[in-house]
N, C-alpha and C positions, 0 to 999 in steps of 0.2 A: 404615435406615442403609445406605449403599452398601457393596458388597463391595470387596475389594482389586482384583479383576479389573475391576470397573466403573470404579473410580477410575483405574486404569492405562489402560483403554480410552479414557476421557474425556480423559486427559492426552495420549494419542497423537493423538486427533482434534484437539485444540487445537494441538498441534505441527504437524500436517499443514496445518491452516488457516493457521497463522502462516507456514509455508513458502510457501503460495500467495500470501498478502499480500506477502511479500518479493519473490516473482517478479513480481507485478503492479507493485510499486513500482519495481523495476529496469527494467521495460519502459516505464514512463512517462517515464523520463529521456530516451529517444531518440524520443519521440513527435513532436517537432518538427524532427528532423534533416532538413535539406534544404528546409524551409519558409522562405520569405523573411520576415525579422523586423526588418530595418532599412530606413530610407527608400531607400537606394541599391539594396537587393536587390529591392525590389518595383516599381521604376519601369517595368520591362518588362511588368508585369501590370496595375498600377494607376497612375492619374495623377490629379492634382488632389485634390479633396475625397475621392474614393473611396480614394485611397492613405492618407490620414490616418485614415479610418474603418477601413480594413483594419488598419493598424498599431495603432490603439487596441484593436481586437478581439484582435489577436495578443497584445498585452501582457496583456490581461485573461484570455484563455484560458491563457496560459503560467502566470500567477499561480495560477489555479484548479487547473491540473494539478500545480503545485508543492505546493499545499495538499493535494491528493488524495494525492500521494506521501507527504507528511509524515503524513497520517492513516493511510495503509496501514502505514507503518513503526511508528507508535505503536500501532496495533491489533495488529500482529505481536508487539511487545514485551509488550503486555498479555496476549496469549494465551500467550506463552512463560512469563511469570511465573505465570499461573494454572495452567499445566501443571505447573510445578515445585512449586507448592503442592499440587496433587492427588497428585503422586508422593510428596511428603513425607507427606501424609495416608495414602496407601496403605502407606507403609513402617511406619507405626505399627500397622497391623492385623496381628495375628499370623498368622491363617489365615482363609480363607473359611469361613463356616459351612456 
């Protein structure tokens, strides 16, 4: 059985990891700032069929990044819930042996 100190340490580690996931998720939101994403925006770089391939790829990658952001946020929530559970378990332990 884990000691109170071990449970609290594990909870702190999970909170720290959750904070990292939150930072990463917030950073993803601006990943495409300044990158052309509409037909009119990319005409100076891409023309004809290449422009359509570029725009198709941009839409796909933006969707994947949004999914990654959602996954990071969900993982952070799960880690925080697990940390709270560990702290609650630690609170039931009277003293370390």
